[in-house]
N, C-alpha and C positions, 0 to 999 in steps of 0.2 A: 368669122368664117372658119369652117371646119377644115383641118388639114387632111390631105389625102394620105393614105397608107401606101400609095404607090411610090416606089423609090425613083430616084432620078434616072436610074438605068433601066427604066420600064421597057425601053425598046431594044434592050440587050447591049452587050459589050463584045467587041472583037478581041480575040487573043489567040496567039499561036506561039508556043514555046520555040525559041530559036536555039535553045541549049547553050546560051552565051555564058551562063554561070553568074550573072549579076545578082540573082537571088540566093546564090550558094556561097558567095564570097563577101569579104569586107568585114563589116561590124560584127562583133561577137553576138551570140544569141543562143537560142535553143531550137533544136529540132526534136520535138516530143515524139516518143515512140511507145507503142504498147506491145504486149506479148505477141500478137499476131504479126505486127510489122517486124518485130525482131526475128520471129521464125522465118518470115519471107526473105528478109535481108541476109540472114545466116545461110539459108538455102541457096540464094543467089551467089554467094561467095564460096559455097562449098565448105562451110564451117559448121561445127555443132553449135548449138545455142549458147552453151556455157563459154566456149572459146570466143564467140562473137561478142558476148556481153563483156567479158574481161577486156577485150581489145578495143571495142568501139562505143561502149555505153557508159554513161555516168549517172549517178543519182543526184537529183536536184530536188531537195525537199522530199516529198513523197512520190515524185515523178521520175521518169527516165528520159534522158536526152542523149542523142548522139554526141560524141565528143567532137571537138573542132581543133583545127591546127592553131598554133600560137598567133597567127595573123588573122584569125576569125573565120577562115575558110572552112567549109564542111569537110570532114575527114574523107568523104567520098568524091570530092571534086578534084579532078585532075586537069590542069591547065592545057595539056596536050589533047586528051581524049574526052574531056567533059565528065559528066556524071557516070561513075563506075557502077552504079546500081539503079540506073534510070527505070528499068522495067519493074523493079521491086521497091522503088522509092516510097518513103512514108506518106501518109495521107496529107500531112502538112505541106509537103512538096507538091503533091498531086493537085491540091486545091489552089495553089498560087496562080494568079494574083488575086483571086476572089476571096481574100481574107476580109473580115468585117472592117478592119481599119483602112484597107485599101479602097473599099467601095462605099465608105461612109458618105462621101460627097464627090462632086466632080473635081474639086481641087486635089483631094487625096489621090484620085485616079490619075490625074495629070502628073502628080509628083512621082508616082510609081512609073509612069510612062517615060519619065526623064532618064530613068536608069534601066528600064526593061524594054528592049526593042520589040518585044512581042506584043506589047500593049497596043491596042487599036489596029492590029494586023490579023490576018487569017480569018478563021470562021467566027461567026456571030453566035455568042452564047445567049440563050433566052433568059428572061428574068427568073424562071423556075430553076434552070441549071445554075445560075449564079447564086441564088438563094440556097440551093442544095449544097453547093461547094462551100459557101460561107458557114453553113450550119455544121459541116464536117471538119472545119478547121479547128485544131486544138488551140485553146487559149493559154 
């Protein structure tokens, strides 16, 4: 029997960011940024690009990532006010939770939902919107 190319989320997935910070805090990781994102973030903070890079960016191999605090939190996460750069946030943040590893199967989606209160809440994203977000997620 031939397998369908239609993913398990063919009817869409609901998500609404609650700005809780669950995806911005905790375990260490990388928030990959490119030059356009760096420009946008620097402008949001009123910094020139060179100053922004010196203060907030690190080289990881041949890529650039935002730095993080010693506890693994994103450098732009503030426990009192949330994301300090939400409107200019990088693509990786914009595409959450529709990352390939999070939508690989229902079990992965449920795992994400255990720590992200916005999963299965809010507007329904179509299969095309989900695929588009997943395709824009830096690996």
